[in-house]
C-alpha positions in Angstrom: 14.9 19.1 3.1 15.8 17.5 -0.1 15.9 14.1 1.9 12.7 15.0 3.5 10.9 15.6 0.3 12.7 12.2 -1.2 11.6 10.3 1.9 8.2 11.5 1.9 7.7 10.1 -2.0 9.2 6.9 -1.3 7.2 6.0 1.8 3.8 7.4 -0.6 4.4 5.3 -3.3 5.7 2.0 -1.5 2.5 2.7 0.9 0.2 2.5 -2.4 2.0 -0.4 -4.0 2.0 -2.3 -0.1 -1.9 -2.0 -0.5 -2.4 -2.8 -3.8 -0.8 -6.3 -3.3 2.4 -5.0 -5.4 4.6 -4.8 -2.5 8.5 -4.1 -3.9 10.4 -3.9 -0.8 10.1 -5.9 3.0 7.9 -4.6 5.9 11.6 -3.7 7.6 12.9 -1.8 4.6 9.9 0.5 4.8 10.1 0.7 8.5 13.6 2.0 8.0 12.3 4.6 5.7 9.2 5.6 8.1 11.9 5.8 11.2 14.4 8.1 9.1 11.1 10.4 8.1 10.1 10.7 11.6 13.4 11.0 13.1 13.9 14.3 10.9 10.6 15.5 10.1 8.3 14.2 12.8 5.4 17.0 11.5 5.2 15.6 8.1 1.7 14.8 7.2 3.2 11.8 5.2 3.7 10.3 9.2 -0.2 10.9 9.6 -1.3 8.9 6.2 -2.9 5.7 6.5 -3.5 3.0 3.9 -3.4 3.9 0.1 -6.4 5.6 -1.6 -9.2 3.2 -2.5 -9.4 1.6 -6.2 -11.6 2.9 -8.3 -12.7 0.0 -10.8 -14.8 -2.3 -10.6 -16.2 -2.1 -6.5 -18.6 0.4 -5.0 -17.0 2.4 -2.3 -18.2 2.2 1.5 -17.4 4.2 4.5 -15.7 2.3 7.5 -17.8 2.2 10.6 -14.9 3.6 12.4 -11.4 4.7 11.1 -9.0 1.5 10.1 -6.0 3.0 11.9 -2.3 1.7 11.9 -0.5 0.7 15.1 2.8 2.4 16.0 5.5 -0.2 16.1 8.1 -1.8 18.5 11.4 -3.6 16.7 12.7 -4.9 19.8 12.1 -5.4 23.6 13.8 -1.9 24.6 11.3 0.0 22.5 8.3 -2.1 23.6 9.2 -1.3 27.0 9.4 2.3 26.4 5.7 2.3 25.1 5.1 0.8 28.3 6.3 3.4 30.5 4.5 5.7 28.4 1.3 3.8 28.5 1.4 3.7 32.0 1.9 7.8 32.4 -1.2 8.1 30.1 -3.2 6.4 32.2 -1.6 8.3 35.3 -2.0 11.9 33.8 -5.8 10.9 32.5 -6.7 9.9 35.9 -8.4 7.0 34.3 -10.7 5.1 37.1 -11.0 2.0 35.3 -10.4 -1.5 36.4 -7.1 -1.3 34.4 -6.1 2.4 35.7 -3.5 1.8 38.3 -0.9 -0.2 36.1 2.3 0.5 37.2 5.9 -1.0 35.3 8.5 -2.5 38.1 12.2 -2.4 37.6 11.9 -6.5 36.9 9.5 -5.2 33.7 6.6 -6.6 35.8 3.1 -5.0 35.6 1.1 -5.4 38.9 -1.9 -7.2 38.8 -3.1 -5.8 35.5 -3.9 -6.9 32.2 -3.1 -6.3 28.7 -4.1 -8.7 25.5 -1.8 -9.8 23.0 -2.6 -11.2 19.3 -1.0 -12.5 16.4 -0.1 -9.9 13.9 -1.5 -11.8 11.1 0.4 -10.6 7.5 -2.2 -10.1 5.3 -5.4 -7.7 3.8 -7.5 -6.0 6.2 -11.2 -6.6 5.6 -14.1 -4.9 7.7 -17.4 -7.0 7.6 -20.3 -4.8 8.4 -23.6 -6.2 9.8 -27.2 -4.8 9.6 -29.3 -6.7 12.1 -27.3 -9.9 11.7 -26.9 -9.7 8.2 -23.7 -9.2 6.0 -24.2 -5.8 4.2 -20.7 -5.1 3.2 -17.2 -6.1 3.2 -14.8 -3.3 3.1 -11.0 -2.9 2.4 -8.7 -0.9 4.3 -8.5 2.0 1.2 -7.4 4.6 2.9 -8.4 4.0 6.5 -11.8 5.5 6.0 -13.4 4.6 2.8 -12.8 1.2 1.0 -13.8 -1.1 -1.5 -17.3 -3.2 -0.8 -15.8 -7.0 -2.1 -19.0 -8.3 -0.5 -19.3 -10.8 -3.3 -15.5 -12.0 -3.1 -15.5 -12.3 0.7 -18.8 -14.6 0.6 -16.5 -17.1 -1.1 -13.6 -16.9 1.4 -13.5 -19.3 4.1 -14.3 -17.7 7.8 -16.6 -15.5 6.3 -19.9 -15.5 8.3 -23.1 -14.3 6.0 -26.0 -14.4 9.0 -25.4 -14.0 12.8 -27.3 -15.7 15.3 -28.4 -12.5 16.8 -29.3 -9.1 15.7 -26.0 -7.1 15.6 -25.3 -4.2 14.1 -21.7 -3.1 13.6 -18.5 -4.3 12.3 -16.1 -7.2 12.3 -12.7 -6.8 11.3 -10.2 -9.6 10.4 -7.1 -10.0 8.0 -7.6 -12.0 4.7 -5.0 -14.4 4.5 -3.3 -17.3 1.9 -1.8 -20.4 4.0 1.6 -21.3 2.8 0.3 -24.8 1.2 -2.0 -23.0 -1.1 0.9 -20.7 -2.2 3.1 -23.4 -3.0 0.3 -25.2 -5.0 -1.4 -22.6 -7.0 0.0 -19.2 -6.5 3.9 -19.4 -6.2 4.4 -16.9 -9.1 3.5 -14.2 -6.7 6.1 -13.0 -4.2 4.6 -14.2 -1.1 1.0 -15.0 0.1 0.0 -11.8 1.3 0.6 -10.2 -2.4 -1.3 -13.2 -3.7 -4.0 -12.4 -1.5 -4.4 -8.8 -2.2 -4.7 -9.6 -5.8 -7.1 -12.4 -5.6 -9.7 -10.5 -3.2 -10.0 -7.8 -5.6 -10.5 -9.8 -8.8 -14.1 -8.8 -10.4 -14.6 -12.1 -10.9 -13.9 -13.4 -7.7 -11.8 -16.4 -9.2 -9.6 -17.7 -6.5 -11.1 -16.3 -3.2 -12.1 -19.8 -2.2 -8.5 -19.9 -1.8 -8.3 -17.4 0.9 -9.0 -17.4 4.5 -10.4 -14.7 6.8 -8.9 -14.8 10.5 -10.7 -11.9 12.7 -9.6 -9.7 15.4 -11.8 -7.4 16.5 -15.4 -6.1 16.7 -17.2 -2.8 17.3 -20.7 -1.5 17.5 -20.3 2.2 16.7 -23.3 3.2 18.0 -23.2 1.6 21.2 -19.5 2.2 22.5 -20.6 0.2 26.0 -21.4 -2.7 23.7 -18.1 -4.5 24.4 -16.4 -3.8 27.8 -13.0 -5.3 27.2 -11.0 -7.2 24.1 -11.2 -10.7 25.6 -15.3 -10.6 25.7 -14.9 -9.3 21.9 -13.2 -12.7 21.1 -15.3 -14.8 22.9 -18.3 -13.2 21.4 -16.5 -13.4 17.8 -16.3 -17.4 18.6 -19.8 -17.8 19.6 -20.8 -16.0 16.4 -19.1 -19.0 14.4 -15.4 -16.7 13.3 -12.4 -18.1 13.0 -10.3 -16.1 15.6 -6.7 -15.0 15.8 -4.5 -16.5 18.4 -5.2 -14.2 21.9 -3.8 -14.3 25.1 -3.9 -12.3 28.4 -0.5 -11.4 30.0 0.2 -9.3 33.5 3.9 -8.3 33.1 5.8 -6.9 30.4 8.3 -9.7 30.7 5.8 -12.5 29.9 5.3 -10.6 26.7 8.8 -10.4 25.5 9.2 -14.1 26.5 5.9 -14.8 24.5 7.3 -13.0 21.6 10.4 -15.6 21.8 8.4 -18.2 21.9 6.1 -17.7 18.6 9.2 -16.4 16.9 10.8 -20.3 17.3 7.7 -21.6 16.3 6.0 -18.9 13.2 7.3 -21.1 10.4 5.0 -24.2 11.6 2.2 -22.0 11.7 1.1 -22.8 7.8 0.4 -19.0 7.2 2.6 -15.7 7.8 2.2 -13.4 10.9 5.0 -10.3 11.2 4.7 -10.0 14.8 2.3 -9.7 17.7 -0.3 -6.8 18.9 -0.3 -5.6 22.3 -3.6 -3.9 23.3 -4.9 -2.6 26.5 -7.4 -5.2 28.1 -10.1 -2.8 28.7 -11.9 -1.3 25.3 -11.6 2.2 24.7 -13.8 3.2 21.7 -12.1 7.0 21.6 -8.6 5.6 21.4 -9.7 3.1 18.8 -11.0 6.1 16.4 -7.4 7.6 16.2 -5.5 7.5 13.1 -3.1 5.7 15.4 -4.3 4.1 18.6 -2.4 4.7 21.5 -3.3 2.0 23.7 -2.1 -0.4 21.4 1.1 -1.3 19.7 2.5 -3.8 17.4 5.4 -6.0 18.9 7.2 -6.9 15.7 9.8 -10.2 15.3 13.4 -9.6 15.2 15.2 -10.2 12.1 16.2 -13.5 11.1 19.7 -13.3 10.0 22.6 -15.4 8.7 25.7 -14.5 7.3 27.6 -15.6 4.0 30.1 -14.8 1.7 28.7 -13.0 -1.9 30.0 -14.7 -4.7 28.6 -13.1 -7.9 25.9 -11.1 -8.8 22.9 -11.9 -11.4 21.0 -9.3 -13.1 17.2 -10.3 -13.1 15.5 -8.8 -16.3 11.9 -7.6 -15.9 10.6 -5.4 -18.5 13.0 -2.6 -19.2 14.3 -2.9 -15.2 17.7 -5.1 -14.4 17.5 -6.0 -10.7 20.7 -7.4 -9.0 20.1 -10.8 -7.2 23.2 -11.5 -5.1 24.6 -15.1 -5.2 25.7 -16.5 -1.8 27.4 -19.6 -0.4 24.6 -21.9 0.8 23.3 -20.9 4.5 20.2 -22.0 6.4 18.1 -19.3 7.3 14.2 -19.6 8.8 14.4 -23.5 8.2 15.8 -23.4 4.7 18.9 -23.3 2.7 19.6 -19.9 1.0 21.5 -19.7 -2.3 20.2 -16.3 -3.7 19.4 -13.1 -1.8 17.5 -9.6 -3.5 19.8 -6.6 -3.6 16.9 -4.3 -5.0 18.9 -1.5 -6.8 22.1 -0.2 -7.7 22.1 2.6 -5.1 21.8 -0.2 -2.4 24.7 -1.9 -3.6 27.0 1.2 -3.3 25.6 2.5 -0.1 26.4 -0.9 1.4 29.8 -1.1 0.0 29.4 -4.6 -1.4 32.1 -6.6 -3.2 32.3 -9.7 -4.7 33.8 -11.8 -1.7 32.3 -9.6 1.0 31.0 -11.3 3.8 27.3 -9.9 4.0 24.2 -10.3 6.4 21.2 -12.0 5.1 18.0 -11.1 6.5 14.4 -12.9 6.3 11.4 -10.8 6.8 9.0 -12.9 5.7 9.6 -12.9 1.9 10.1 -15.9 -0.2 13.3 -14.7 -1.1 15.7 -13.4 1.4 17.5 -9.9 1.3 21.5 -9.0 1.4 21.0 -6.5 4.4 24.8 -5.4 4.6 28.4 -6.1 5.5 28.4 -8.2 8.1 30.0 -6.9 11.3 33.6 -7.6 12.1 36.8 -7.8 9.4 36.1 -8.5 6.0 38.1 -10.6 3.7 41.2 -9.0 2.4 40.6 -10.4 -1.2 37.7 -8.7 -2.8 36.6 -7.9 -6.2 34.4 -4.7 -7.2 30.8 -5.2 -8.4 30.6 -4.8 -12.5 27.5 -3.2 -13.6 26.1 -4.2 -16.8 26.3 -1.6 -19.6 24.3 -2.3 -22.3 20.7 -4.3 -22.8 20.9 -8.0 -23.2 17.9 -7.8 -25.3 18.9 -4.7 -27.6 22.4 -3.3 -27.1 21.2 -0.3 -26.2 23.3 1.9 -23.1 21.5 0.9 -19.7 20.8 4.1 -17.7 22.0 3.9 -14.0 19.5 6.0 -11.9 20.4 5.2 -8.8 17.5 3.3 -7.7 17.1 1.6 -10.8 19.0 0.2 -14.1 17.0 -0.1 -16.7 17.0 0.2 -21.1 15.9 3.5 -22.4 14.9 1.9 -25.6 10.9 2.1 -26.3 11.6 -0.5 -28.6 13.3 -2.8 -26.7 11.8 -6.4 -27.4 11.7 -7.6 -23.4 10.5 -4.1 -22.4 7.4 -4.8 -25.3 6.8 -7.9 -24.3 6.6 -7.0 -20.6 4.1 -3.9 -21.5 1.7 -6.5 -23.3 2.1 -8.7 -20.2 1.0 -6.3 -17.7 -2.0 -4.7 -19.9 -3.3 -8.2 -19.8 -2.7 -8.4 -16.2 -4.4 -5.0 -15.2 -7.5 -6.1 -17.4 -7.3 -9.4 -16.1 -7.7 -11.4 -19.2 -6.6 -14.7 -17.8 -7.6 -16.3 -20.6 -4.7 -15.2 -22.6 -2.2 -16.9 -20.9 2.0 -16.1 -21.1 2.8 -19.0 -23.3 0.0 -17.8 -26.0 1.2 -14.3 -25.7 4.9 -15.2 -26.0 4.0 -17.5 -29.2 2.4 -14.1 -30.7 5.0 -11.8 -29.8 8.0 -14.2 -31.1 6.0 -14.5 -34.4 5.7 -11.0 -34.5 1.8 -11.1 -34.5 1.7 -8.8 -31.4 4.0 -6.7 -30.5 2.1 -3.6 -29.2 -1.1 -3.7 -27.1 -3.5 -2.5 -29.9 -2.9 -5.2 -32.1 -4.0 -7.7 -29.6 -7.5 -6.2 -30.6 -6.7 -7.4 -34.3 -6.6 -11.2 -33.8 -9.0 -13.4 -35.6 -10.5 -16.8 -34.2 -9.2 -18.6 -37.1 -5.7 -17.6 -36.9 -5.4 -17.9 -33.2 -6.7 -21.6 -33.4 -3.5 -22.7 -35.3 -1.2 -22.0 -32.6 -0.1 -24.7 -30.1 -2.9 -26.3 -27.7 -5.5 -23.9 -29.1 -7.9 -25.2 -31.5 -11.4 -23.3 -32.8 -13.3 -23.4 -29.4 -10.5 -22.4 -27.1 -9.4 -19.7 -29.7 -13.2 -18.4 -29.8 -13.4 -18.4 -25.6 -9.7 -16.1 -25.8 -10.8 -13.5 -28.7 -14.3 -13.3 -26.9 -12.8 -12.1 -23.8 -10.0 -10.2 -25.6 -13.0 -8.2 -27.6 -15.1 -7.4 -24.2 -15.9 -3.9 -24.1 -14.4 -2.1 -20.9 -14.6 1.0 -19.8 -11.5 1.6 -18.0 -11.0 4.7 -15.2 -8.5 7.0 -16.8 -6.2 5.6 -13.7 -6.3 1.9 -15.0 -6.0 2.7 -18.4 -2.5 4.6 -18.2 -1.5 1.9 -15.7 -1.9 -0.8 -17.9 1.0 0.3 -20.2 3.6 -0.1 -17.8 5.2 3.0 -17.7 7.7 3.8 -15.0 6.5 5.7 -12.0 2.8 5.2 -12.8 1.2 2.7 -10.8 -2.6 3.3 -10.9 -2.7 4.8 -7.4 -0.5 7.5 -8.4 -2.8 8.0 -11.7 -6.0 8.3 -9.2 -4.0 11.2 -7.5 -3.2 13.0 -10.5 -7.0 12.4 -11.9 -8.0 13.9 -8.2 -6.2 16.8 -8.8 -8.2 17.9 -11.9 -6.0 15.9 -14.6 -9.1 13.6 -15.3 -9.2 13.1 -18.8 -6.7 12.1 -21.6 -6.8 15.7 -22.6 -6.0 17.3 -19.6 -3.3 14.7 -18.8 -1.5 15.4 -21.8 -1.3 19.2 -21.5 -0.2 18.9 -17.8 3.4 20.1 -17.4 6.2 18.7 -15.5 5.6 21.7 -13.1 1.7 20.7 -12.9 2.3 17.1 -12.2 4.6 18.1 -9.4 2.4 20.1 -7.3 0.1 17.1 -6.9 0.8 15.8 -3.5 2.9 12.9 -3.0 4.8 13.3 -6.2 7.4 15.9 -6.6 9.6 16.8 -9.8 11.5 13.7 -10.2 8.3 11.6 -10.3 6.4 14.0 -12.2 9.4 14.1 -15.1 9.4 10.7 -15.6 5.4 10.2 -15.9 5.4 13.4 -18.5 8.2 11.4 -20.5 6.1 8.3 -20.1 2.9 9.3 -21.4 5.0 11.1 -24.2 6.4 8.0 -25.5 3.0 6.1 -25.5 0.9 8.6 -26.7 0.4 7.0 -29.7 -0.4 3.7 -28.7 -2.6 5.1 -26.4 -4.7 6.5 -29.1 -4.5 3.2 -31.1 -5.8 1.2 -28.4 -8.8 3.8 -28.0 -9.2 3.8 -31.6 -10.1 0.0 -31.6 -13.4 0.8 -29.6 -13.5 -2.2 -27.4 -11.8 -0.1 -24.8 -13.2 3.6 -23.6 -12.2 5.7 -20.9 -14.9 6.3 -18.3 -15.9 10.3 -18.0 -15.0 12.1 -14.9 -16.9 11.1 -11.7 -19.3 14.1 -10.6 -17.0 14.5 -7.7 -14.3 15.5 -10.5 -16.3 18.1 -12.1 -17.1 20.1 -8.8 -15.9 23.7 -8.8 -13.1 22.8 -6.0 -12.0 19.5 -7.6 -8.2 19.3 -7.6 -8.0 22.3 -4.9 -7.0 22.2 -1.3 -7.3 24.1 1.5 -5.7 24.8 5.1 -7.4 26.7 7.5 -6.0 28.6 10.6 -7.2 31.0 13.2 -10.9 31.8 14.2 -13.6 31.7 11.6 -16.0 34.4 11.8 -19.3 32.9 10.2 -18.6 29.3 10.8 -16.3 26.6 12.8 -13.7 25.1 11.2 -15.0 21.7 10.8 -18.1 23.1 9.0 -15.6 25.1 6.5 -13.8 21.6 6.0 -16.9 19.8 4.9 -18.1 22.4 2.5 -14.7 22.4 0.7 -15.3 18.7 0.6 -18.6 18.7 -0.5 -17.5 20.6 -3.3 -14.8 18.3 -4.7 -11.9 20.0 -2.9 -10.0 18.5 -0.2 -9.2 19.9 3.6 -5.2 19.6 5.0 -4.2 19.8 8.5 -0.9 21.4 7.6 0.6 23.8 5.0 2.6 21.5 2.3 3.6 22.4 -1.1 1.1 22.0 -3.5 -1.6 23.4 -1.3 -4.1 25.4 -3.1 -5.2 28.1 -0.3 -4.3 29.4 3.1 -7.3 30.8 4.5 -7.0 33.1 7.7 -8.6 36.2 8.7 -5.3 37.6 9.8 -3.0 37.3 6.7 -0.2 39.2 8.2 0.2 37.2 11.1 3.7 35.5 11.9 2.3 32.3 12.6 4.1 29.2 11.4 1.4 28.2 8.8 1.5 31.7 7.4 5.0 31.7 7.2 5.2 28.4 5.8 2.6 29.4 3.0 4.8 32.5 2.2 7.9 30.2 1.7 6.0 27.4 -0.4 4.1 30.3 -2.5 0.5 29.0 -1.3 -2.0 31.7 -2.1 -3.5 33.2 1.2 -6.9 34.3 1.2 -9.4 35.6 4.0 -12.6 34.1 5.0 -14.7 36.6 2.7 -12.8 35.0 -0.1 -13.0 31.9 0.8 -17.1 32.4 0.9 -16.6 34.1 -2.4 -15.4 30.7 -3.8 -18.1 28.1 -2.2 -21.0 30.1 -2.8 -19.7 30.4 -6.7 -19.6 34.0 -6.8 -17.7 36.2 -9.8 -14.8 36.3 -7.4 -14.0 32.5 -7.7 -12.9 33.1 -11.4 -10.7 36.2 -10.4 -8.9 33.6 -7.6 -8.7 30.6 -10.0 
């Protein structure tokens, strides 16, 4: 049970980082976490979650025309064949009478005469262009799969966006926003990879850099007319006629052909000029009902095999980023994915221990699309006899404080550590997107002890800044003007700017949605309160609480400048059921279950499909039932109410105060 909880927390955290363009682990490592959770807890609600909560700042929200789901994956030919067999059985069980209905899989992995469509799986950021009578009206990011940010202004600056179609089409066009390797090398090599760079740029409020992005499309839909597109290839031809750049798309009639094609593309992918991380295999016939599912059953992501090489681990370098010390393995040079590799990531101390690594070990080095490969583990076979234990640093190189080994992180706990303070300043400038205040100037200000804390940025004057290297009065005035620009931030963005461990912006969004939506409410929340927020847990909650206490004075000082203010809670956050979650089981007498769920959402609450830790209420007309949901609610201490009590809540009757 403890491992399930740990996996759920890790998956939710890394999903949020991935969709926010700040991925910390590779796709393969995320897949390992996902597969382990699916193995030991197949009913976990986390496995049904798609994407991350949409950003709360800067862009209006918009719903997708149909849910933007995610595919199941196959990591090797055997898993792909298992999906194909399941796909065949599904068709047989459904007795489908379409052209593709009699699909069969023979012993030599061949389908008989029937078709599947195969496309490049582009490794970028998903975007849905929405059209009304041929005119572009919205450009919606993935968000949580149902709702995303409308970044239409930024989308218009990207290569590949079609502003006006040649026909009066109302519907959606889906694609992937990518950055080419050449552009990344020339302008954005400070980002971990092309995907992270593209994700960050497309969310800039001023749109700067969006001209460096390219949109490649792969799908289209007309939600009001499910018969508009009969098959997937007709979609691609339709998109080309409209002027879109489309993903590479082919049709195959046998499983072995697809497996061979995957191998062919694996060998060519480095020459493509942009990142792909596999193939998407789809039913040739378009099925809108299947596409509306969170995980469509008639398509699958056929991932590439890992690119692996073997080398000897010679030493460990500890990269410092803020308070965190991250291990990097120095290995004997080896050829991998067309480049010579001498350095490989190791992530954290727990990974080193779990893999049993030592200096001199023969190791497997894997490249999954990242710029820097990773050490995956010990190489198969016998290990060298002469090896040395890996020694972890014990004191901070900047302040000599004793480092804390938390397993997944080795860090300096000293809040006054100069490295940590500088990283916090850099984070604040990045979160607020003050690009005029460059890292070199910030470093000068820090080294001269003019700016050590965030609030001190707002005391800078044009005259003094003009004296710094390569500034002058005009440049200094521009920097000061941008620093002093009044900004109203969401609570989530404000807190995220302080670079606190475990508090990404998406994490704060969840906390605010749970009712802790003002600085006062957030500070008064206990560890137990925060741990009850879906997706957090006690460990993360304690880290958050400690971080908030550490930065309380600094946060107050920033707000006292008057330049930065925190936006009041949105109307939805003031509704009576804000922060409350409900799960319904059994039959309701006065309404159908979907109607009850809509009432909850309309009043600011959330409806869950299963009983989970942190659930506010289980609604049932048979509280004494021995159903699995009732038992789970009792185990977790979830309050069980009947329909009359639920109706009292949603009608705002006096009973509401008794229940809350």
